[in-house]
N, C-alpha and C positions, 0 to 999 in steps of 0.2 A: 814527644821528645822530653817534655817537662817531667813526666813520671819516671822515665828511664834515667834522666840525669839525677833526679831526687833519690832514686834507689841506689844508683851507682855511687853518688857522692856520700850517701849515708853509710855505705859499706867501707868507704875509704877516708873517713874522717881521721885527721891526725891528732896526736895528743896536744898539739898547740891550739886546736880549735877552742875558742873561748866559750861559745854558746851553742848548745844543741837542743833539739826537741826530741823527746823520748815518748814513744807510744807502744802499745802492745796490741797488734791486730787480733781480733777475736779468734781466728782460726789458726793462729801461730803460737809456737811455744816461746820464741825468743822476742826480746824487745827490739824495736826498730828505731834506729837513730837517724835523724835528718838534720839538716842545717837550719839555723834560725834566720829570721829576716835580717837583711843587711850584713850578714856574716860572710866574710871573704874566705874562700877556700882555694888553695893552690894545688894544682895537679900537674904532673910532669909526664909527658908522653913522647917517647923517642927523642928526648933531650929538649923538647919544646915546653916552655912554661906557660900554663894556662890558668887564668884566674876566673873563678866562678863566684857570682854574688846573687843571692836570692833576693828579689825585689817584689814589691807589690804596688799596685795603683788602685785607687778607688774611683769608680765610675758611677755617676748619678744618672739614672734613667727615669723618665717620666712614664708612669704606668697608669693605664686607664682601667677602671674597675667596671667590667661589663655586667656584673651581677647587680650592682647597685648604682644605677646611673645618677642618683641624686648626690652621691658622695664625690662624683667627678673623678679627677685623676690624682694620683699620689706620686711620691718620689721614692724610687727604690735605689738602694746603694749596693753595689756589687764590688767585691774586691777580687782583682785578678793577680795571680801569682805567676812570676816568670823568672828565669835565670838569665843573667847577663854574663856572657862568656867573652873575656878579653884576652887577646894575644897579639904578638907582633905581626904586622901585615905580611911580612915575608913568609910566614908560616900558614897562610890562608889555605893553600892547596892541601897540605898534610892534615890540617884540621878538618876540612870538609870531606876529603876522600878517605882518610884513615881513622882519625880520632873519633868523630861523631858516630860512624858505624861501629867502632870499637865500644863506645859507651852503650849503644843500643844492644849490642851482643852481650856485653857483661851484665846489663840489667836483665836481659832475658834469662841468662844463666842463674842469676840470683833469684829471680822469680820462680824458676823451675825447682831450684834447690829448696826453697821454702814452701813449695806447694804441698798442701795436705792431701794425702792419698786416702780415698774413702772406699770402703767395701760396701756394695749395694746388694741387697737381698730382697726376695719376695716373701711377704707374710700374708697368706690367704685368710688368716683368722682375724686380722685387724681391719680397721676402717680404711687405713691407707696401705695399699698393697706393697708399695715400695718403701723400704727403709734403708738408712745408711748409717754406718759407724765409721769413725776415724780409725784407719788401719795403722796401728802403732805397735809393730812387732819388734821385739828386742833384737832379732837377727837382722843383719843388713847384708847387702850384696857383697860388700868387702869381706865380711866375716865368713860367709859361705864360700867365697872364692879361696880364702886362706886355708880353710879346712881341706879343700880338694888338693891343694899343693902339698 
């Protein structure tokens, strides 16, 4: 749910959002925007106001070093990221039954839209028989459909 919410909210950032994180995944052409820590984002779904906040917490764990028993144990710090979603309690049913599945579906659509299509081929002369290239053809399905009409 965290990754879906992060993707969905990144696509729906408003111009009033004060801080955003920007990165460019290796296999994608476009920049990806996500919310920054402690940044409040407001979303409205079927008239219901929902407030999302990205939060983090640090957890200290004791870790034993099995390879070198003379060093004993150490402390490992882990940071856990999560979204806090706030809304009026009278909207609980619509959020759980409609809104969260909607966020999951929208994130899936965004992921599919940004997916890189690769063309795989066999090369018997090389050391690695299978090779792949990014399929980046200038014609799109919408362009070919327009030509037929």
